[in-house]
N, C-alpha and C positions, 0 to 999 in steps of 0.2 A: 571484557566485554563478554555476555554469553548469549544476551536475546537483542534481535533486530527485527523493528518492524518497518515494513513497507507498504505505503499506499500506492495500490497499483489499478487503475482506469483505464487501460488499452492506450492511451495516448503515447506517443515517442518519449515523451519527456519522462512518465511514469516508467517506461521498458528501460531507458538509461539509469533510473533512480534503481531498479530491481539489479540492474547489471553492476552499480555501484555497490549497493549492499552485498552481492554475492562477493566482490572482492575484499570487501571488509570481513565479510562472514569467514572466507575463508583462511584471512590471516589470523583470525582470532577464535577459530574453530567454532564460530558462533551460530545458534540457531535462528533461522530467518522465517518470520512468521509474514506472510503477504495476506494483505485485507483488501477486499472490494466492497465497497460500500455503494449500493444503488437503489434508487427510489423505488417503491413499490408501483406498480403498474397493473392495470387490468388485464394486460394481455402477458403471455408467457416470454414475450420477446426480451425484455429488461433482463429477466431470470437468466434466459440462454445466453445474453451478452456476458454478463457476469460471469457464470459458468464456463464460456470460451475464454475468457480473459484468465481465469484461472488455470483452464487446462493447459494454455500456452506458458504460463509461468511453471509449471509443473515440469512441463518437458524441460526447460531451460534448467531449473532447479537439479531436477535429476541428472542432467547432462553435465552439471558442474560440481555433482556429487557433494551438495551441500545439505546439512540438515534443516528441515522445513516444515511449515505448516500452513496450509491454505483455509481461509476465513473470507466466507461471502456474509453479509450481512445487510438484511433491509434497513434503509434508514433515511432521513431527510437531511441528516447535517454530518456530512463525513469528516470535518474536523472534530466534531465532538465525538464522535465515534473513535477516531484514532487516540485522541487525547485520553479518554475514558478507556481505553485497552492498555494505553501505556501504564495508567496509574495502577489499574488491576492486575496487570501481568508482570509487572516490573521489569520493562524493557530497558535496556541500556541507550538505544540510539534509536530515532525514527529516521526513515529516509524516504522523501518524496519528491515527484518532480516539480518543476518550477509554475506549471500550467498544464492543467489536464485537458480532457476532449472538449469542453465546451458546455454551454447551457444545453445544446442539443441532447447529450446523454447525462447532464447534472449529476456528474459523480464527483470529480474534483476540479475547481476553478482555482485560478490565482488568489482568491479570497480565503479559501481554504488552507491554502497553504501559507499564508500570512498568519492567519490564527493560528495554525499549530506552531510555527515559529516563534509566537508570543505567548502561547498560554501552556506550551508541553513542559513538562517538569524534567525533561531529559534534553541531550543534545539534538538538534535537526540538521540532518543533510538535505539541502535542497540541490536538485541535480537540473541543470538545462540541457 
């Protein structure tokens, strides 16, 4: 295993998903790519929220001393973004939280987790 993709939306479940990805990444010396997909907004608040999520992840990843990349993507379908990234980036594993922050933030929802697990061409670890 060389590359792990983690969907992160700031929810507690997604933070636990990152922690699990780090454990696996350390064991296999894999690179972890953290992606945050956010909806476009007329105000900078959504972009700032995404930036904060990735900055928090960066601090954790650096503290754990793992190889990583951070990706922020504007999109309307997080599950499609993740599935496309896996296909294009040749990832070995996807790690996501079982449920996201909810409709208010519109980042990751249980339905996205379900779609990812059904359509992804690689193994998916769903963390509660």
